C-alpha positions as a printed NumPy array, in Angstrom:
array([[211.162, 144.923, 121.02 ],
       [210.643, 148.466, 121.232],
       [212.673, 150.732, 123.327],
       [210.702, 153.102, 125.861],
       [212.368, 156.694, 125.598],
       [211.405, 160.302, 126.566],
       [210.81 , 162.729, 123.924],
       [214.223, 164.323, 124.598],
       [216.127, 160.952, 124.548],
       [214.259, 159.99 , 121.405],
       [215.222, 163.411, 119.69 ],
       [218.926, 162.931, 121.018],
       [218.97 , 159.263, 119.438],
       [218.215, 160.482, 115.947],
       [219.559, 163.814, 116.022],
       [216.447, 166.059, 116.142],
       [214.844, 168.015, 118.716],
       [212.15 , 166.62 , 121.269],
       [209.244, 168.278, 119.587],
       [210.446, 166.989, 116.189],
       [210.667, 163.329, 117.805],
       [207.19 , 163.826, 119.031],
       [205.821, 164.938, 115.776],
       [207.473, 162.084, 113.902],
       [206.364, 159.738, 116.497],
       [202.599, 160.936, 116.155],
       [202.94 , 160.68 , 112.248],
       [204.308, 157.135, 112.404],
       [201.987, 156.149, 114.915],
       [204.351, 154.798, 117.801],
       [202.898, 154.088, 121.046],
       [203.123, 156.45 , 124.147],
       [202.492, 155.981, 127.664],
       [203.087, 158.135, 130.736],
       [206.255, 157.049, 132.767],
       [206.547, 157.096, 136.616],
       [208.015, 160.435, 136.752],
       [205.02 , 161.774, 134.837],
       [206.945, 162.511, 131.674],
       [205.712, 160.733, 128.426],
       [207.44 , 157.837, 127.076],
       [207.298, 156.751, 123.588],
       [208.002, 153.16 , 121.967],
       [210.781, 153.454, 119.555],
       [210.816, 150.37 , 117.153],
       [213.955, 148.536, 116.898],
       [214.164, 149.278, 113.106],
       [213.245, 152.857, 113.382],
       [215.653, 154.952, 111.355],
       [214.579, 158.514, 111.663],
       [217.024, 161.087, 109.641],
       [217.076, 164.863, 110.413],
       [216.17 , 167.092, 107.724],
       [219.107, 169.077, 106.294],
       [218.588, 172.675, 105.265],
       [220.219, 173.916, 101.913],
       [223.322, 175.786, 102.132],
       [221.988, 179.082, 101.494],
       [219.355, 178.922, 104.422],
       [221.93 , 177.215, 106.749],
       [224.077, 179.747, 108.42 ],
       [227.619, 179.208, 108.38 ],
       [228.258, 179.563, 112.069],
       [225.706, 179.504, 114.612],
       [225.06 , 182.796, 116.246],
       [227.228, 183.502, 119.187],
       [226.706, 185.438, 122.484],
       [229.273, 187.918, 122.762],
       [230.268, 188.996, 126.163],
       [229.31 , 192.701, 125.067],
       [225.565, 191.478, 124.757],
       [224.794, 190.294, 128.417],
       [221.29 , 191.168, 128.098],
       [220.918, 188.997, 124.982],
       [222.391, 186.084, 126.879],
       [219.891, 186.613, 129.738],
       [217.026, 186.599, 127.146],
       [218.239, 183.443, 125.589],
       [218.486, 181.653, 128.999],
       [215.099, 183.055, 130.004],
       [213.648, 181.842, 126.672],
       [215.344, 178.397, 127.151],
       [213.873, 178.08 , 130.468],
       [210.297, 178.878, 129.065],
       [210.943, 176.524, 126.113],
       [211.826, 173.525, 128.73 ],
       [208.937, 174.362, 130.865],
       [206.693, 174.585, 127.902],
       [207.91 , 171.166, 126.903],
       [207.442, 169.736, 130.419],
       [203.87 , 171.096, 130.232],
       [203.33 , 169.346, 126.721],
       [204.592, 166.079, 128.111],
       [202.435, 166.256, 131.305],
       [199.408, 167.161, 129.17 ],
       [200.213, 164.166, 126.851],
       [200.508, 161.922, 129.745],
       [197.154, 163.173, 130.883],
       [195.576, 162.534, 127.752],
       [196.963, 159.243, 127.481],
       [195.752, 158.468, 130.923],
       [192.308, 159.875, 129.869],
       [192.334, 157.732, 126.976],
       [192.955, 154.623, 128.974],
       [190.181, 155.405, 131.488],
       [187.844, 155.938, 128.54 ],
       [188.894, 152.634, 127.2  ],
       [188.256, 151.197, 130.631],
       [184.76 , 152.905, 130.812],
       [183.945, 151.279, 127.437],
       [184.902, 147.938, 128.513],
       [182.846, 148.125, 131.539],
       [180.044, 149.623, 129.482],
       [180.21 , 146.547, 127.186],
       [180.042, 144.304, 130.179],
       [177.251, 146.138, 131.57 ],
       [175.392, 145.782, 128.208],
       [176.146, 141.982, 127.99 ],
       [174.79 , 141.829, 131.439],
       [171.673, 143.689, 130.391],
       [171.119, 141.421, 127.47 ],
       [171.481, 138.303, 129.642],
       [168.921, 139.476, 132.144],
       [166.576, 140.385, 129.463],
       [167.045, 136.941, 128.066],
       [166.378, 135.509, 131.553],
       [163.159, 137.714, 131.957],
       [161.995, 136.651, 128.671],
       [162.539, 132.961, 129.525],
       [160.716, 133.667, 132.719],
       [157.801, 135.466, 131.165],
       [157.445, 132.236, 128.566],
       [157.474, 129.92 , 131.678],
       [154.7  , 131.988, 133.183],
       [152.649, 131.869, 129.971],
       [153.078, 128.106, 129.615],
       [152.041, 127.623, 133.375],
       [149.055, 129.979, 132.868],
       [148.037, 127.913, 129.634],
       [148.369, 124.764, 131.761],
       [146.114, 126.258, 134.535],
       [143.43 , 127.407, 132.003],
       [143.4  , 123.951, 130.579],
       [143.096, 122.341, 134.135],
       [140.563, 124.857, 134.799],
       [138.401, 123.775, 131.698],
       [138.856, 120.109, 132.452],
       [137.622, 120.822, 136.134],
       [134.537, 122.746, 134.968],
       [133.735, 119.725, 132.4  ],
       [134.014, 117.377, 135.394],
       [131.728, 119.445, 137.336],
       [129.149, 119.56 , 134.775],
       [129.494, 115.577, 134.489],
       [129.174, 115.462, 138.105],
       [125.917, 117.538, 138.291],
       [124.554, 115.54 , 135.419],
       [125.521, 112.393, 137.154],
       [123.723, 113.754, 140.524],
       [120.68 , 114.516, 138.344],
       [120.584, 111.028, 137.071],
       [121.065, 109.526, 140.331],
       [118.39 , 111.699, 142.014],
       [116.018, 110.713, 139.158],
       [116.805, 106.943, 139.682],
       [116.314, 107.426, 143.424],
       [112.991, 109.084, 142.797],
       [111.89 , 106.469, 140.308],
       [112.773, 103.727, 142.72 ],
       [111.061, 105.73 , 145.721],
       [107.962, 105.894, 143.324],
       [107.858, 102.301, 142.593],
       [108.438, 101.31 , 146.137],
       [105.195, 103.451, 147.118],
       [103.188, 101.516, 144.502],
       [100.89 ,  98.69 , 145.935],
       [102.384,  95.085, 145.823],
       [100.017,  93.916, 143.284],
       [100.776,  96.547, 140.757],
       [104.574,  96.194, 141.317],
       [103.943,  92.487, 140.632],
       [101.977,  92.964, 137.614],
       [104.644,  95.437, 136.235],
       [107.374,  92.922, 137.021],
       [105.216,  90.118, 135.094],
       [104.95 ,  92.616, 132.108],
       [108.644,  93.006, 132.175],
       [108.947,  96.608, 132.711]])
């Protein structure tokens, strides 16, 4: 299980500077996240074995530069530069924490956008189904209307036939009795 350390702690663990630890972690793809105190934490794998680089003997000074008591202005300048460096490293860690937070917000926004897109596709599918249902109902209504029109036509025809039969019967009833009997005997 990885161990979560600050940049300074990771640098101290491997014998390198905090900035070198940050660059190495970026290069190796180690995860980072903001800590509760605002400083960036890095997940250092258990099997991590980072070795500091060693300078060649001709480049490496024999003794670190010493601040002699006769150079107080140099000591003050070194202290000021050290404080500036610490402040800059703190700013870098805060900026990295803010960037990590922005990345997480962007990831969450992408998740919400994907969910909204899925909801939109579902709504479109429902709308298509509703549209198809309306078209099927419209087709059934058109068919029923055509059947009703046909029935109306047949009814008009049946009424015309019934009216013609009533007319013929009325005309027959109006003929004299003798003629009706003659027609009856003739088989008409």
